[in-house]
C-alpha positions as CSV (number, residue, x, y, z in Angstrom):
1,M,5.2,7.5,-1.4
2,L,7.6,5.4,0.6
3,T,10.3,5.4,-2.2
4,E,10.2,9.1,-2.6
5,E,10.1,10.1,1.1
6,V,12.9,7.5,2.0
7,A,15.1,8.6,-0.9
8,R,14.9,12.2,0.1
9,A,15.5,11.4,3.8
10,L,18.5,9.3,2.8
11,V,20.0,12.2,0.8
12,A,19.5,14.4,3.8
13,R,21.4,11.8,6.0
14,G,24.4,12.3,3.5
15,H,23.9,9.4,1.0
16,S,23.8,9.7,-2.8
17,V,20.6,8.2,-4.2
18,T,19.6,7.5,-7.8
19,L,16.0,6.7,-8.5
20,F,15.5,4.7,-11.8
21,S,11.8,4.6,-13.2
22,S,9.8,4.5,-16.4
23,A,9.6,7.6,-18.5
24,V,7.0,10.4,-17.7
25,P,5.4,12.4,-20.6
26,G,6.7,16.0,-20.2
27,R,9.4,15.2,-17.8
28,P,13.3,14.9,-18.7
29,E,15.2,11.7,-18.8
30,R,17.5,12.9,-16.0
31,E,16.5,15.4,-13.3
32,L,17.7,16.1,-9.8
33,V,14.7,16.4,-7.5
34,Q,15.3,17.5,-3.9
35,G,18.8,16.0,-4.1
36,V,17.7,12.8,-5.6
37,A,19.1,11.9,-9.1
38,V,16.0,10.6,-11.2
39,V,16.5,8.7,-14.3
40,R,13.4,8.0,-16.4
41,R,13.6,5.4,-19.3
42,G,11.2,3.0,-20.9
43,G,7.4,2.6,-20.9
44,R,5.3,0.6,-18.7
45,L,6.8,-2.7,-20.0
46,G,10.0,-1.3,-21.6
47,V,11.3,0.0,-18.3
48,Y,12.5,-3.4,-17.4
49,R,14.8,-3.8,-20.3
50,A,15.7,-0.1,-19.9
51,A,17.0,-0.9,-16.3
52,R,19.3,-3.6,-17.6
53,T,20.7,-1.1,-20.2
54,F,21.2,1.5,-17.6
55,W,23.0,-0.9,-15.3
56,A,25.4,-2.0,-18.1
57,E,26.3,1.8,-18.7
58,Q,27.4,2.2,-15.1
59,A,31.1,1.9,-14.0
60,D,32.1,-0.8,-11.6
61,R,31.3,0.0,-8.1
62,A,29.3,3.1,-9.1
63,Y,26.8,2.2,-6.5
64,D,27.2,0.4,-3.1
65,V,23.8,-1.2,-3.1
66,V,20.8,-1.7,-5.3
67,V,17.3,-1.5,-4.1
68,D,15.0,-3.7,-6.5
69,E,11.5,-2.5,-5.7
70,I,8.9,-5.2,-6.7
71,N,5.6,-4.3,-7.8
72,T,4.2,-7.5,-9.0
73,R,6.6,-7.8,-11.9
74,P,10.4,-7.5,-10.7
75,F,13.3,-6.1,-12.4
76,L,15.1,-9.5,-11.8
77,T,18.2,-7.8,-10.9
78,P,19.8,-11.1,-9.5
79,R,20.2,-12.0,-13.1
80,F,22.3,-9.1,-14.2
81,V,23.6,-7.2,-11.3
82,R,27.0,-8.4,-10.4
83,G,29.5,-7.3,-7.8
84,T,27.0,-5.1,-6.0
85,P,24.6,-6.3,-3.3
86,V,20.9,-6.2,-4.0
87,V,18.1,-5.6,-1.5
88,A,14.4,-6.1,-2.6
89,L,11.8,-3.8,-1.4
90,I,8.3,-5.3,-1.7
91,H,5.2,-4.3,-0.1
92,Q,3.0,-7.3,-0.9
93,L,2.6,-10.4,-3.1
94,A,0.0,-10.4,-6.0
95,R,-1.2,-14.0,-5.5
96,E,-5.1,-14.0,-5.6
97,I,-5.0,-10.3,-6.9
98,W,-4.3,-11.8,-10.3
99,F,-7.7,-13.1,-10.5
100,Y,-9.3,-9.7,-9.6
101,E,-7.2,-7.6,-11.9
102,T,-6.3,-9.5,-15.0
103,P,-8.4,-11.8,-17.2
104,F,-8.1,-15.5,-17.6
105,P,-5.7,-17.1,-18.8
106,V,-3.3,-14.3,-17.8
107,S,-4.7,-14.5,-14.2
108,F,-3.8,-18.2,-14.0
109,L,-0.5,-17.8,-15.7
110,G,0.5,-14.9,-13.4
111,R,-0.6,-16.6,-10.1
112,Y,0.8,-20.0,-10.7
113,V,3.6,-19.7,-13.2
114,L,4.9,-16.1,-13.5
115,E,5.0,-14.7,-9.9
116,P,6.4,-18.0,-8.4
117,R,9.1,-18.1,-11.2
118,W,10.0,-14.5,-10.8
119,L,10.4,-14.5,-7.1
120,R,12.2,-17.9,-7.0
121,R,15.3,-15.9,-8.1
122,Y,15.1,-13.6,-4.9
123,R,15.1,-16.3,-2.3
124,D,18.5,-15.5,-1.1
125,V,18.2,-11.7,-1.6
126,P,17.6,-9.7,1.5
127,A,14.0,-8.1,1.5
128,L,12.4,-5.3,3.1
129,T,8.7,-5.2,3.6
130,V,6.2,-3.3,5.6
131,S,4.1,-5.8,7.5
132,G,4.6,-9.1,9.4
133,S,1.9,-10.7,7.2
134,S,3.8,-9.8,4.0
135,A,7.0,-11.2,5.6
136,E,5.2,-14.4,6.5
137,S,3.8,-14.8,2.9
138,L,7.2,-14.2,1.4
139,A,8.7,-16.8,3.5
140,R,5.9,-19.3,3.4
141,H,4.8,-19.1,-0.4
142,H,8.3,-18.3,-2.0
143,G,11.0,-19.6,0.5
144,W,12.3,-16.1,1.1
145,R,15.1,-16.5,3.7
146,N,16.0,-12.9,4.8
147,V,13.1,-10.6,5.3
148,T,13.1,-7.5,7.5
149,V,9.9,-5.6,8.5
150,I,10.3,-1.9,8.3
151,P,7.7,0.6,9.7
152,E,5.2,2.4,7.4
153,G,5.7,6.2,7.5
154,S,3.7,9.3,7.3
155,T,4.0,13.1,7.5
156,P,2.6,14.3,10.8
157,H,-0.3,16.8,10.4
158,P,-2.7,18.4,12.7
159,V,-5.8,16.5,13.4
160,P,-8.9,18.7,12.0
161,D,-10.8,20.3,14.8
162,V,-14.3,19.3,13.5
163,P,-17.2,17.3,15.1
164,K,-18.3,13.9,14.1
165,E,-21.4,13.7,11.8
166,A,-24.7,13.9,13.5
167,E,-25.8,10.8,11.5
168,P,-23.8,7.5,11.5
169,T,-21.2,8.0,8.7
170,V,-19.0,5.4,7.2
171,V,-16.2,6.1,4.8
172,F,-14.4,4.0,2.2
173,L,-11.2,5.4,1.0
174,G,-9.2,3.7,-1.9
175,R,-8.9,3.1,-5.6
176,L,-12.1,1.8,-7.1
177,V,-10.6,-1.4,-8.5
178,A,-11.5,-5.0,-8.2
179,M,-8.9,-6.1,-5.6
180,K,-10.1,-3.3,-3.3
181,Q,-13.8,-4.8,-3.6
182,P,-15.6,-1.5,-3.1
183,E,-18.9,-3.1,-3.8
184,H,-18.5,-5.0,-0.7
185,A,-18.5,-1.8,1.2
186,L,-21.7,-0.8,-0.4
187,E,-23.3,-4.2,0.5
188,A,-22.1,-3.9,4.1
189,F,-23.6,-0.5,4.3
190,D,-26.8,-1.9,3.2
191,V,-26.9,-4.1,6.1
192,L,-26.2,-1.1,8.4
193,A,-28.9,1.1,6.8
194,R,-31.5,-1.5,7.5
195,R,-31.0,-0.9,11.1
196,F,-30.0,2.7,11.0
197,P,-32.0,4.3,8.0
198,T,-30.2,7.7,8.3
199,A,-26.7,6.4,8.0
200,Q,-24.6,7.6,5.3
201,L,-21.6,6.1,3.2
202,W,-18.8,8.4,1.7
203,V,-16.9,6.7,-1.1
204,V,-13.6,8.6,-1.5
205,G,-11.5,7.6,-4.7
206,E,-11.5,7.1,-8.3
207,G,-11.2,4.2,-10.7
208,P,-12.7,2.0,-13.4
209,L,-15.5,0.5,-11.2
210,L,-17.0,3.9,-10.4
211,G,-19.8,3.7,-13.1
212,R,-20.9,0.1,-12.0
213,L,-20.9,1.2,-8.4
214,Q,-23.1,4.2,-9.0
215,R,-25.5,2.0,-10.6
216,F,-26.3,0.4,-7.2
217,E,-28.3,3.5,-6.5
218,T,-28.0,2.9,-2.7
219,P,-29.6,5.8,-0.8
220,H,-27.3,8.0,1.3
221,V,-24.2,7.0,-0.5
222,S,-22.0,9.7,-1.9
223,F,-19.3,9.2,-4.4
224,L,-16.8,12.1,-3.7
225,G,-14.0,11.2,-6.0
226,R,-10.4,12.1,-5.4
227,L,-10.2,14.8,-2.7
228,G,-7.5,17.2,-1.8
229,A,-5.3,16.6,1.3
230,E,-7.1,19.1,3.7
231,E,-10.7,18.0,2.5
232,L,-9.8,14.4,2.8
233,R,-8.5,14.8,6.4
234,D,-11.7,16.8,7.2
235,R,-14.0,14.0,5.9
236,L,-11.8,11.3,7.6
237,A,-12.2,13.2,10.9
238,R,-15.9,13.8,10.6
239,A,-16.7,10.1,9.7
240,H,-17.3,7.7,12.6
241,V,-15.7,4.6,11.0
242,L,-13.6,3.7,7.9
243,V,-14.3,0.3,6.2
244,A,-11.5,-1.7,4.2
245,T,-12.5,-4.5,2.0
246,S,-9.4,-5.4,0.0
247,V,-8.4,-8.8,-1.1
248,R,-5.0,-8.1,0.5
249,E,-2.7,-5.1,1.2
250,G,0.9,-4.5,1.8
251,W,-0.1,-2.5,5.0
252,G,-3.2,-0.3,4.3
253,L,-2.4,3.3,4.5
254,N,-6.0,4.4,4.4
255,V,-6.5,2.7,7.8
256,S,-3.5,4.7,9.3
257,E,-4.7,8.0,7.7
258,A,-8.1,7.5,9.2
259,A,-6.8,6.6,12.7
260,A,-4.5,9.7,12.6
261,C,-7.7,11.8,12.2
262,G,-9.4,10.1,15.1
263,T,-11.3,7.6,13.1
264,P,-11.1,3.8,13.6
265,A,-11.4,1.1,11.0
266,L,-13.5,-2.0,10.5
267,S,-11.7,-4.3,8.0
268,Y,-11.5,-7.5,6.4
269,A,-9.0,-10.0,8.2
270,V,-6.6,-10.4,5.1
271,A,-2.8,-9.9,4.7
272,G,-1.5,-6.5,5.4
273,L,-4.8,-5.3,7.1
274,V,-4.3,-7.9,9.9
275,D,-1.3,-5.8,10.8
276,S,-2.4,-2.2,10.2
277,V,-6.0,-2.4,11.7
278,P,-5.0,-3.7,15.2
279,A,-2.1,-1.3,15.3
280,S,-4.6,1.5,14.6
281,G,-7.0,0.5,17.1
282,G,-9.5,-1.0,14.8
283,A,-11.3,-4.4,14.6
284,L,-11.1,-7.4,12.0
285,V,-14.0,-9.3,10.6
286,E,-14.4,-12.2,8.4
287,P,-14.1,-11.1,4.8
288,R,-17.8,-11.2,3.9
289,P,-20.0,-8.2,3.4
290,E,-22.6,-9.6,5.7
291,A,-19.9,-9.9,8.6
292,L,-18.8,-6.3,7.9
293,G,-22.3,-5.1,7.9
294,N,-23.1,-6.8,11.2
295,A,-19.9,-5.2,12.7
296,L,-21.1,-1.8,11.5
297,V,-24.4,-2.5,13.4
298,E,-22.5,-3.5,16.5
299,F,-20.4,-0.4,16.3
300,F,-23.2,2.1,16.0
301,A,-25.3,0.3,18.6
302,H,-22.3,1.0,21.0
303,R,-21.6,-2.7,21.5
304,L,-18.2,-2.3,19.8
305,R,-15.7,0.1,21.4
306,L,-12.7,1.1,19.2
307,E,-9.9,3.6,20.1
308,P,-8.0,4.9,17.1
309,R,-4.2,5.4,17.6
310,I,-1.3,6.4,15.4
311,S,0.3,3.3,13.7
312,T,3.0,5.0,11.6
313,V,6.2,6.7,12.2
314,P,7.7,10.0,10.7
315,W,9.5,9.4,7.4
316,P,13.1,10.2,8.8
317,E,12.6,7.2,11.2
318,V,11.5,4.9,8.3
319,A,14.7,6.2,6.4
320,A,16.8,5.5,9.5
321,R,15.7,1.9,9.7
322,V,16.2,1.3,5.9
323,E,19.6,2.9,6.2
324,K,20.4,0.5,9.0
325,E,19.5,-2.5,6.8
326,L,21.2,-1.3,3.7
327,L,24.5,-0.7,5.5
328,R,24.3,-4.1,7.2
329,V,23.8,-5.7,3.7
330,V,26.8,-3.8,2.3
331,A,29.0,-4.6,5.2
332,A,28.1,-8.4,4.8
333,S,29.0,-8.3,1.2
334,G,32.6,-7.3,2.0
């Protein structure tokens, strides 16, 4: 979302923007989308080689700056982009996520060999990231020397004018994948349900763990799947608290989305969420289901007071900050 929104906002500010991505079935290789020139080549793995080919086809000084967006595997632009400054955009490191999302020995290889080797080439590349904890991780674990934190953005929307549910209601919002640890949300809810038997948990999202989670057969747990924007905001506004149980995040937009609907978050104290949750008026707990469950009990027993607040800025403000950093890098490159 950040990539698309910032690209459109930069075009609105008078810049020419090309977005290079992997091919999408049914979409053309080249297309102009709301002023952004979109180029699509290569598949999930082939896109990296295709990016090199695309760059080799460009005339000298065709672009003023290259933004290399890193999502676990980078494009390694410092290897082949010459004469044009590069800025890395990275939301988060993978680190321990390798052990949740890939099998051994790929997990071991990714965590201790691939990711460190890939990112070593970026130490002197200016970087943009979305949280202080991600910036700290880049510096501490990979020796990154020039990291700037930009704010997370959102599109303002009216808060649904709906009452909170009559019964204690918890919501989990996110992809049902291993690194999000949705089973921890169910275990924490079980602690709450022992104290508040009428409590309910809404699980919003899709993913490969759905079938396994449904086998828990926990009473008063509803799996709602993926919801439309209006229904999602309605559910977030009606819930009393959101729980976030990820291994790590870049920021945690689910936390900001809930807070914008008047619902605070109880979350694991992990990278990314240690920034978004306090900024949104929520509270952090030790990353264990029992600790989260006890915090939920305290919350509904009115011993834990939380005040949700907006923690993102409109996308044009994010684009203005990105523009400032990109122009600074271009000027410094001479």
